CHARMM internal coordinates of N, CA and C (Angstrom, degrees):
IC EDIT
DIST 1 N 1 CA 1.4420
DIST 1 CA 1 C 1.4972
ANGL 1 N 1 CA 1 C 114.12
DIST 1 C 2 N 1.3080
ANGL 1 CA 1 C 2 N 118.01
DIHE 1 N 1 CA 1 C 2 N -35.87
DIST 2 N 2 CA 1.4833
ANGL 1 C 2 N 2 CA 119.36
DIHE 1 CA 1 C 2 N 2 CA 175.81
DIST 2 CA 2 C 1.4437
ANGL 2 N 2 CA 2 C 115.99
DIHE 1 C 2 N 2 CA 2 C -58.68
DIST 2 C 3 N 1.3570
ANGL 2 CA 2 C 3 N 114.38
DIHE 2 N 2 CA 2 C 3 N -41.49
DIST 3 N 3 CA 1.4199
ANGL 2 C 3 N 3 CA 120.34
DIHE 2 CA 2 C 3 N 3 CA -174.15
DIST 3 CA 3 C 1.6208
ANGL 3 N 3 CA 3 C 110.20
DIHE 2 C 3 N 3 CA 3 C -75.59
DIST 3 C 4 N 1.3709
ANGL 3 CA 3 C 4 N 117.97
DIHE 3 N 3 CA 3 C 4 N -25.71
DIST 4 N 4 CA 1.4461
ANGL 3 C 4 N 4 CA 117.49
DIHE 3 CA 3 C 4 N 4 CA 171.37
DIST 4 CA 4 C 1.5534
ANGL 4 N 4 CA 4 C 112.69
DIHE 3 C 4 N 4 CA 4 C -65.18
DIST 4 C 5 N 1.3059
ANGL 4 CA 4 C 5 N 114.97
DIHE 4 N 4 CA 4 C 5 N -42.23
DIST 5 N 5 CA 1.4634
ANGL 4 C 5 N 5 CA 119.49
DIHE 4 CA 4 C 5 N 5 CA -178.96
DIST 5 CA 5 C 1.5325
ANGL 5 N 5 CA 5 C 112.97
DIHE 4 C 5 N 5 CA 5 C -64.95
DIST 5 C 6 N 1.3273
ANGL 5 CA 5 C 6 N 120.16
DIHE 5 N 5 CA 5 C 6 N -35.84
DIST 6 N 6 CA 1.4444
ANGL 5 C 6 N 6 CA 124.55
DIHE 5 CA 5 C 6 N 6 CA -179.00
DIST 6 CA 6 C 1.5973
ANGL 6 N 6 CA 6 C 106.07
DIHE 5 C 6 N 6 CA 6 C -68.21
DIST 6 C 7 N 1.3131
ANGL 6 CA 6 C 7 N 117.61
DIHE 6 N 6 CA 6 C 7 N -45.86
DIST 7 N 7 CA 1.4229
ANGL 6 C 7 N 7 CA 111.22
DIHE 6 CA 6 C 7 N 7 CA -174.17
DIST 7 CA 7 C 1.6428
ANGL 7 N 7 CA 7 C 111.55
DIHE 6 C 7 N 7 CA 7 C -78.00
DIST 7 C 8 N 1.3805
ANGL 7 CA 7 C 8 N 115.56
DIHE 7 N 7 CA 7 C 8 N -22.85
DIST 8 N 8 CA 1.3723
ANGL 7 C 8 N 8 CA 116.03
DIHE 7 CA 7 C 8 N 8 CA 173.68
DIST 8 CA 8 C 1.4950
ANGL 8 N 8 CA 8 C 115.19
DIHE 7 C 8 N 8 CA 8 C -62.09
DIST 8 C 9 N 1.3337
ANGL 8 CA 8 C 9 N 117.09
DIHE 8 N 8 CA 8 C 9 N -46.62
DIST 9 N 9 CA 1.4509
ANGL 8 C 9 N 9 CA 122.87
DIHE 8 CA 8 C 9 N 9 CA 178.27
DIST 9 CA 9 C 1.5034
ANGL 9 N 9 CA 9 C 111.64
DIHE 8 C 9 N 9 CA 9 C -58.53
DIST 9 C 10 N 1.3668
ANGL 9 CA 9 C 10 N 112.36
DIHE 9 N 9 CA 9 C 10 N -47.86
DIST 10 N 10 CA 1.4640
ANGL 9 C 10 N 10 CA 115.05
DIHE 9 CA 9 C 10 N 10 CA -175.95
DIST 10 CA 10 C 1.5804
ANGL 10 N 10 CA 10 C 112.02
DIHE 9 C 10 N 10 CA 10 C -64.33
DIST 10 C 11 N 1.2334
ANGL 10 CA 10 C 11 N 117.16
DIHE 10 N 10 CA 10 C 11 N -37.92
DIST 11 N 11 CA 1.4967
ANGL 10 C 11 N 11 CA 118.07
DIHE 10 CA 10 C 11 N 11 CA -178.90
DIST 11 CA 11 C 1.5407
ANGL 11 N 11 CA 11 C 111.22
DIHE 10 C 11 N 11 CA 11 C -68.37
DIST 11 C 12 N 1.3583
ANGL 11 CA 11 C 12 N 115.46
DIHE 11 N 11 CA 11 C 12 N -43.03
DIST 12 N 12 CA 1.3805
ANGL 11 C 12 N 12 CA 117.43
DIHE 11 CA 11 C 12 N 12 CA 175.40
DIST 12 CA 12 C 1.4976
ANGL 12 N 12 CA 12 C 113.96
DIHE 11 C 12 N 12 CA 12 C -60.20
DIST 12 C 13 N 1.2684
ANGL 12 CA 12 C 13 N 119.69
DIHE 12 N 12 CA 12 C 13 N -41.65
DIST 13 N 13 CA 1.4957
ANGL 12 C 13 N 13 CA 123.69
DIHE 12 CA 12 C 13 N 13 CA 176.12
DIST 13 CA 13 C 1.4581
ANGL 13 N 13 CA 13 C 110.11
DIHE 12 C 13 N 13 CA 13 C -65.73
DIST 13 C 14 N 1.3988
ANGL 13 CA 13 C 14 N 121.25
DIHE 13 N 13 CA 13 C 14 N -36.90
DIST 14 N 14 CA 1.4363
ANGL 13 C 14 N 14 CA 116.72
DIHE 13 CA 13 C 14 N 14 CA -175.26
DIST 14 CA 14 C 1.4972
ANGL 14 N 14 CA 14 C 108.21
DIHE 13 C 14 N 14 CA 14 C -77.62
DIST 14 C 15 N 1.3146
ANGL 14 CA 14 C 15 N 120.56
DIHE 14 N 14 CA 14 C 15 N -23.38
DIST 15 N 15 CA 1.5296
ANGL 14 C 15 N 15 CA 124.30
DIHE 14 CA 14 C 15 N 15 CA 178.37
DIST 15 CA 15 C 1.5386
ANGL 15 N 15 CA 15 C 106.84
DIHE 14 C 15 N 15 CA 15 C -67.93
DIST 15 C 16 N 1.3130
ANGL 15 CA 15 C 16 N 118.22
DIHE 15 N 15 CA 15 C 16 N -39.99
DIST 16 N 16 CA 1.4946
ANGL 15 C 16 N 16 CA 117.40
DIHE 15 CA 15 C 16 N 16 CA -176.20
DIST 16 CA 16 C 1.4143
ANGL 16 N 16 CA 16 C 107.13
DIHE 15 C 16 N 16 CA 16 C -74.47
DIST 16 C 17 N 1.3418
ANGL 16 CA 16 C 17 N 126.07
DIHE 16 N 16 CA 16 C 17 N -33.72
DIST 17 N 17 CA 1.4647
ANGL 16 C 17 N 17 CA 126.44
DIHE 16 CA 16 C 17 N 17 CA 179.78
DIST 17 CA 17 C 1.5244
ANGL 17 N 17 CA 17 C 104.97
DIHE 16 C 17 N 17 CA 17 C -61.77
DIST 17 C 18 N 1.3259
ANGL 17 CA 17 C 18 N 118.08
DIHE 17 N 17 CA 17 C 18 N -53.02
DIST 18 N 18 CA 1.3886
ANGL 17 C 18 N 18 CA 121.65
DIHE 17 CA 17 C 18 N 18 CA -178.60
DIST 18 CA 18 C 1.6367
ANGL 18 N 18 CA 18 C 115.62
DIHE 17 C 18 N 18 CA 18 C -58.39
DIST 18 C 19 N 1.3203
ANGL 18 CA 18 C 19 N 110.25
DIHE 18 N 18 CA 18 C 19 N -31.54
DIST 19 N 19 CA 1.4550
ANGL 18 C 19 N 19 CA 114.91
DIHE 18 CA 18 C 19 N 19 CA -175.39
DIST 19 CA 19 C 1.5771
ANGL 19 N 19 CA 19 C 105.06
DIHE 18 C 19 N 19 CA 19 C -77.29
DIST 19 C 20 N 1.1885
ANGL 19 CA 19 C 20 N 122.12
DIHE 19 N 19 CA 19 C 20 N -39.41
DIST 20 N 20 CA 1.5638
ANGL 19 C 20 N 20 CA 125.13
DIHE 19 CA 19 C 20 N 20 CA -179.57
DIST 20 CA 20 C 1.5200
ANGL 20 N 20 CA 20 C 109.96
DIHE 19 C 20 N 20 CA 20 C -71.41
DIST 20 C 21 N 1.3556
ANGL 20 CA 20 C 21 N 118.86
DIHE 20 N 20 CA 20 C 21 N -31.57
DIST 21 N 21 CA 1.4688
ANGL 20 C 21 N 21 CA 116.89
DIHE 20 CA 20 C 21 N 21 CA 178.26
DIST 21 CA 21 C 1.5468
ANGL 21 N 21 CA 21 C 111.07
DIHE 20 C 21 N 21 CA 21 C -75.30
DIST 21 C 22 N 1.2966
ANGL 21 CA 21 C 22 N 120.17
DIHE 21 N 21 CA 21 C 22 N -25.76
DIST 22 N 22 CA 1.4128
ANGL 21 C 22 N 22 CA 122.23
DIHE 21 CA 21 C 22 N 22 CA -176.36
DIST 22 CA 22 C 1.5713
ANGL 22 N 22 CA 22 C 114.58
DIHE 21 C 22 N 22 CA 22 C -93.25
DIST 22 C 23 N 1.3212
ANGL 22 CA 22 C 23 N 113.52
DIHE 22 N 22 CA 22 C 23 N 0.36
DIST 23 N 23 CA 1.5184
ANGL 22 C 23 N 23 CA 120.64
DIHE 22 CA 22 C 23 N 23 CA -178.64
DIST 23 CA 23 C 1.5109
ANGL 23 N 23 CA 23 C 105.12
DIHE 22 C 23 N 23 CA 23 C -71.87
DIST 23 C 24 N 1.4608
ANGL 23 CA 23 C 24 N 108.21
DIHE 23 N 23 CA 23 C 24 N 132.43
DIST 24 N 24 CA 1.4944
ANGL 23 C 24 N 24 CA 113.01
DIHE 23 CA 23 C 24 N 24 CA 171.66
DIST 24 CA 24 C 1.5378
ANGL 24 N 24 CA 24 C 110.87
DIHE 23 C 24 N 24 CA 24 C -125.61
DIST 24 C 25 N 1.2272
ANGL 24 CA 24 C 25 N 114.66
DIHE 24 N 24 CA 24 C 25 N 157.18
DIST 25 N 25 CA 1.5416
ANGL 24 C 25 N 25 CA 117.59
DIHE 24 CA 24 C 25 N 25 CA 175.06
DIST 25 CA 25 C 1.5308
ANGL 25 N 25 CA 25 C 107.51
DIHE 24 C 25 N 25 CA 25 C -91.47
DIST 25 C 26 N 1.3679
ANGL 25 CA 25 C 26 N 116.74
DIHE 25 N 25 CA 25 C 26 N 123.53
DIST 26 N 26 CA 1.4513
ANGL 25 C 26 N 26 CA 123.53
DIHE 25 CA 25 C 26 N 26 CA -176.74
DIST 26 CA 26 C 1.4179
ANGL 26 N 26 CA 26 C 110.19
DIHE 25 C 26 N 26 CA 26 C -119.85
DIST 26 C 27 N 1.3772
ANGL 26 CA 26 C 27 N 119.09
DIHE 26 N 26 CA 26 C 27 N 38.21
DIST 27 N 27 CA 1.4515
ANGL 26 C 27 N 27 CA 122.83
DIHE 26 CA 26 C 27 N 27 CA 174.54
DIST 27 CA 27 C 1.4463
ANGL 27 N 27 CA 27 C 110.29
DIHE 26 C 27 N 27 CA 27 C -140.93
DIST 27 C 28 N 1.3519
ANGL 27 CA 27 C 28 N 113.93
DIHE 27 N 27 CA 27 C 28 N 169.82
DIST 28 N 28 CA 1.4564
ANGL 27 C 28 N 28 CA 118.76
DIHE 27 CA 27 C 28 N 28 CA 173.18
DIST 28 CA 28 C 1.5224
ANGL 28 N 28 CA 28 C 116.56
DIHE 27 C 28 N 28 CA 28 C -55.53
DIST 28 C 29 N 1.3531
ANGL 28 CA 28 C 29 N 118.45
DIHE 28 N 28 CA 28 C 29 N 128.58
DIST 29 N 29 CA 1.4661
ANGL 28 C 29 N 29 CA 120.92
DIHE 28 CA 28 C 29 N 29 CA 173.53
DIST 29 CA 29 C 1.4831
ANGL 29 N 29 CA 29 C 112.58
DIHE 28 C 29 N 29 CA 29 C -79.18
DIST 29 C 30 N 1.3311
ANGL 29 CA 29 C 30 N 119.38
DIHE 29 N 29 CA 29 C 30 N 110.79
DIST 30 N 30 CA 1.4155
ANGL 29 C 30 N 30 CA 125.75
DIHE 29 CA 29 C 30 N 30 CA -177.88
DIST 30 CA 30 C 1.6231
ANGL 30 N 30 CA 30 C 105.60
DIHE 29 C 30 N 30 CA 30 C -107.77
DIST 30 C 31 N 1.3292
ANGL 30 CA 30 C 31 N 110.97
DIHE 30 N 30 CA 30 C 31 N 135.34
DIST 31 N 31 CA 1.3303
ANGL 30 C 31 N 31 CA 118.98
DIHE 30 CA 30 C 31 N 31 CA 173.20
DIST 31 CA 31 C 1.6088
ANGL 31 N 31 CA 31 C 108.55
DIHE 30 C 31 N 31 CA 31 C -67.31
DIST 31 C 32 N 1.3087
ANGL 31 CA 31 C 32 N 119.88
DIHE 31 N 31 CA 31 C 32 N 140.14
DIST 32 N 32 CA 1.4890
ANGL 31 C 32 N 32 CA 124.85
DIHE 31 CA 31 C 32 N 32 CA -174.61
DIST 32 CA 32 C 1.5403
ANGL 32 N 32 CA 32 C 107.76
DIHE 31 C 32 N 32 CA 32 C -66.20
DIST 32 C 33 N 1.3072
ANGL 32 CA 32 C 33 N 116.11
DIHE 32 N 32 CA 32 C 33 N -32.68
DIST 33 N 33 CA 1.5355
ANGL 32 C 33 N 33 CA 119.79
DIHE 32 CA 32 C 33 N 33 CA 178.78
DIST 33 CA 33 C 1.5456
ANGL 33 N 33 CA 33 C 108.08
DIHE 32 C 33 N 33 CA 33 C -64.51
DIST 33 C 34 N 1.2499
ANGL 33 CA 33 C 34 N 117.30
DIHE 33 N 33 CA 33 C 34 N -40.81
DIST 34 N 34 CA 1.4830
ANGL 33 C 34 N 34 CA 120.43
DIHE 33 CA 33 C 34 N 34 CA -178.56
DIST 34 CA 34 C 1.4995
ANGL 34 N 34 CA 34 C 109.94
DIHE 33 C 34 N 34 CA 34 C -63.92
DIST 34 C 35 N 1.2838
ANGL 34 CA 34 C 35 N 120.27
DIHE 34 N 34 CA 34 C 35 N -36.42
DIST 35 N 35 CA 1.4678
ANGL 34 C 35 N 35 CA 123.62
DIHE 34 CA 34 C 35 N 35 CA -178.67
DIST 35 CA 35 C 1.5194
ANGL 35 N 35 CA 35 C 107.39
DIHE 34 C 35 N 35 CA 35 C -68.09
DIST 35 C 36 N 1.2827
ANGL 35 CA 35 C 36 N 119.01
DIHE 35 N 35 CA 35 C 36 N -41.28
DIST 36 N 36 CA 1.4637
ANGL 35 C 36 N 36 CA 126.39
DIHE 35 CA 35 C 36 N 36 CA -176.88
DIST 36 CA 36 C 1.6361
ANGL 36 N 36 CA 36 C 103.06
DIHE 35 C 36 N 36 CA 36 C -66.65
DIST 36 C 37 N 1.2554
ANGL 36 CA 36 C 37 N 117.85
DIHE 36 N 36 CA 36 C 37 N -49.84
DIST 37 N 37 CA 1.5182
ANGL 36 C 37 N 37 CA 122.30
DIHE 36 CA 36 C 37 N 37 CA -176.34
DIST 37 CA 37 C 1.4825
ANGL 37 N 37 CA 37 C 105.27
DIHE 36 C 37 N 37 CA 37 C -60.25
DIST 37 C 38 N 1.2949
ANGL 37 CA 37 C 38 N 119.31
DIHE 37 N 37 CA 37 C 38 N -44.13
DIST 38 N 38 CA 1.5194
ANGL 37 C 38 N 38 CA 117.59
DIHE 37 CA 37 C 38 N 38 CA -174.66
DIST 38 CA 38 C 1.5569
ANGL 38 N 38 CA 38 C 108.90
DIHE 37 C 38 N 38 CA 38 C -64.45
DIST 38 C 39 N 1.3612
ANGL 38 CA 38 C 39 N 115.93
DIHE 38 N 38 CA 38 C 39 N -38.83
DIST 39 N 39 CA 1.4781
ANGL 38 C 39 N 39 CA 119.32
DIHE 38 CA 38 C 39 N 39 CA 178.41
DIST 39 CA 39 C 1.4828
ANGL 39 N 39 CA 39 C 111.04
DIHE 38 C 39 N 39 CA 39 C -61.02
DIST 39 C 40 N 1.3006
ANGL 39 CA 39 C 40 N 118.50
DIHE 39 N 39 CA 39 C 40 N -45.24
DIST 40 N 40 CA 1.4539
ANGL 39 C 40 N 40 CA 122.91
DIHE 39 CA 39 C 40 N 40 CA -179.97
DIST 40 CA 40 C 1.5307
ANGL 40 N 40 CA 40 C 109.44
DIHE 39 C 40 N 40 CA 40 C -64.46
DIST 40 C 41 N 1.3081
ANGL 40 CA 40 C 41 N 116.66
DIHE 40 N 40 CA 40 C 41 N -43.83
DIST 41 N 41 CA 1.5852
ANGL 40 C 41 N 41 CA 118.62
DIHE 40 CA 40 C 41 N 41 CA 174.68
DIST 41 CA 41 C 1.5002
ANGL 41 N 41 CA 41 C 109.64
DIHE 40 C 41 N 41 CA 41 C -57.46
DIST 41 C 42 N 1.2311
ANGL 41 CA 41 C 42 N 117.10
DIHE 41 N 41 CA 41 C 42 N -46.82
DIST 42 N 42 CA 1.5388
ANGL 41 C 42 N 42 CA 116.50
DIHE 41 CA 41 C 42 N 42 CA -175.14
DIST 42 CA 42 C 1.5306
ANGL 42 N 42 CA 42 C 108.24
DIHE 41 C 42 N 42 CA 42 C -68.22
DIST 42 C 43 N 1.3009
ANGL 42 CA 42 C 43 N 122.27
DIHE 42 N 42 CA 42 C 43 N -37.20
DIST 43 N 43 CA 1.4201
ANGL 42 C 43 N 43 CA 123.86
DIHE 42 CA 42 C 43 N 43 CA 172.45
DIST 43 CA 43 C 1.5364
ANGL 43 N 43 CA 43 C 115.00
DIHE 42 C 43 N 43 CA 43 C -57.10
DIST 43 C 44 N 1.3415
ANGL 43 CA 43 C 44 N 114.53
DIHE 43 N 43 CA 43 C 44 N -43.26
DIST 44 N 44 CA 1.4925
ANGL 43 C 44 N 44 CA 119.98
DIHE 43 CA 43 C 44 N 44 CA -179.39
DIST 44 CA 44 C 1.5116
ANGL 44 N 44 CA 44 C 106.89
DIHE 43 C 44 N 44 CA 44 C -65.81
DIST 44 C 45 N 1.4073
ANGL 44 CA 44 C 45 N 116.89
DIHE 44 N 44 CA 44 C 45 N -47.32
DIST 45 N 45 CA 1.4824
ANGL 44 C 45 N 45 CA 119.96
DIHE 44 CA 44 C 45 N 45 CA -177.81
DIST 45 CA 45 C 1.5760
ANGL 45 N 45 CA 45 C 107.51
DIHE 44 C 45 N 45 CA 45 C -57.21
DIST 45 C 46 N 1.2479
ANGL 45 CA 45 C 46 N 118.37
DIHE 45 N 45 CA 45 C 46 N -44.02
DIST 46 N 46 CA 1.4170
ANGL 45 C 46 N 46 CA 118.02
DIHE 45 CA 45 C 46 N 46 CA -177.31
DIST 46 CA 46 C 1.4954
ANGL 46 N 46 CA 46 C 114.52
DIHE 45 C 46 N 46 CA 46 C -64.32
DIST 46 C 47 N 1.2997
ANGL 46 CA 46 C 47 N 115.33
DIHE 46 N 46 CA 46 C 47 N -38.69
DIST 47 N 47 CA 1.4930
ANGL 46 C 47 N 47 CA 121.80
DIHE 46 CA 46 C 47 N 47 CA 178.12
DIST 47 CA 47 C 1.5315
ANGL 47 N 47 CA 47 C 109.49
DIHE 46 C 47 N 47 CA 47 C -66.54
DIST 47 C 48 N 1.3500
ANGL 47 CA 47 C 48 N 119.90
DIHE 47 N 47 CA 47 C 48 N -39.89
DIST 48 N 48 CA 1.3488
ANGL 47 C 48 N 48 CA 119.86
DIHE 47 CA 47 C 48 N 48 CA 179.28
DIST 48 CA 48 C 1.4941
ANGL 48 N 48 CA 48 C 112.69
DIHE 47 C 48 N 48 CA 48 C -71.88
DIST 48 C 49 N 1.2901
ANGL 48 CA 48 C 49 N 114.95
DIHE 48 N 48 CA 48 C 49 N -31.94
DIST 49 N 49 CA 1.4812
ANGL 48 C 49 N 49 CA 119.42
DIHE 48 CA 48 C 49 N 49 CA 170.94
DIST 49 CA 49 C 1.5035
ANGL 49 N 49 CA 49 C 116.64
DIHE 48 C 49 N 49 CA 49 C -61.19
DIST 49 C 50 N 1.2732
ANGL 49 CA 49 C 50 N 113.93
DIHE 49 N 49 CA 49 C 50 N -35.02
DIST 50 N 50 CA 1.4758
ANGL 49 C 50 N 50 CA 122.38
DIHE 49 CA 49 C 50 N 50 CA 173.07
DIST 50 CA 50 C 1.4922
ANGL 50 N 50 CA 50 C 111.90
DIHE 49 C 50 N 50 CA 50 C -60.49
DIST 50 C 51 N 1.2835
ANGL 50 CA 50 C 51 N 119.22
DIHE 50 N 50 CA 50 C 51 N -39.48
DIST 51 N 51 CA 1.4266
ANGL 50 C 51 N 51 CA 129.36
DIHE 50 CA 50 C 51 N 51 CA -177.81
DIST 51 CA 51 C 1.5668
ANGL 51 N 51 CA 51 C 108.76
DIHE 50 C 51 N 51 CA 51 C -63.14
DIST 51 C 52 N 1.4447
ANGL 51 CA 51 C 52 N 110.54
DIHE 51 N 51 CA 51 C 52 N -53.71
DIST 52 N 52 CA 1.3865
ANGL 51 C 52 N 52 CA 115.56
DIHE 51 CA 51 C 52 N 52 CA -171.93
DIST 52 CA 52 C 1.4927
ANGL 52 N 52 CA 52 C 114.18
DIHE 51 C 52 N 52 CA 52 C -82.41
DIST 52 C 53 N 1.3194
ANGL 52 CA 52 C 53 N 118.19
DIHE 52 N 52 CA 52 C 53 N -26.20
DIST 53 N 53 CA 1.4360
ANGL 52 C 53 N 53 CA 121.78
DIHE 52 CA 52 C 53 N 53 CA 179.07
DIST 53 CA 53 C 1.4888
ANGL 53 N 53 CA 53 C 113.68
DIHE 52 C 53 N 53 CA 53 C -127.66
DIST 53 C 54 N 1.3752
ANGL 53 CA 53 C 54 N 114.31
DIHE 53 N 53 CA 53 C 54 N 73.61
DIST 54 N 54 CA 1.5459
ANGL 53 C 54 N 54 CA 118.21
DIHE 53 CA 53 C 54 N 54 CA -178.73
DIST 54 CA 54 C 1.5350
ANGL 54 N 54 CA 54 C 109.73
DIHE 53 C 54 N 54 CA 54 C -64.97
DIST 54 C 55 N 1.2972
ANGL 54 CA 54 C 55 N 115.47
DIHE 54 N 54 CA 54 C 55 N 151.63
DIST 55 N 55 CA 1.4542
ANGL 54 C 55 N 55 CA 121.10
DIHE 54 CA 54 C 55 N 55 CA -176.07
DIST 55 CA 55 C 1.5327
ANGL 55 N 55 CA 55 C 111.09
DIHE 54 C 55 N 55 CA 55 C -70.33
END
COOR INIT
IC SEED 1 N 1 CA 1 C
IC BUILD
């Protein structure tokens, strides 16, 4: 039983290492500042829209 547990832990750890080594980014690379600026811009647009088109 003890030998089964040793091999089980090693295999699961080795699988994780292989998984992270093979990971690739398959999307557009965006600068984090750009994402923050876009969020601020959308918030400003929404607030301006509230002023011009009240519910």
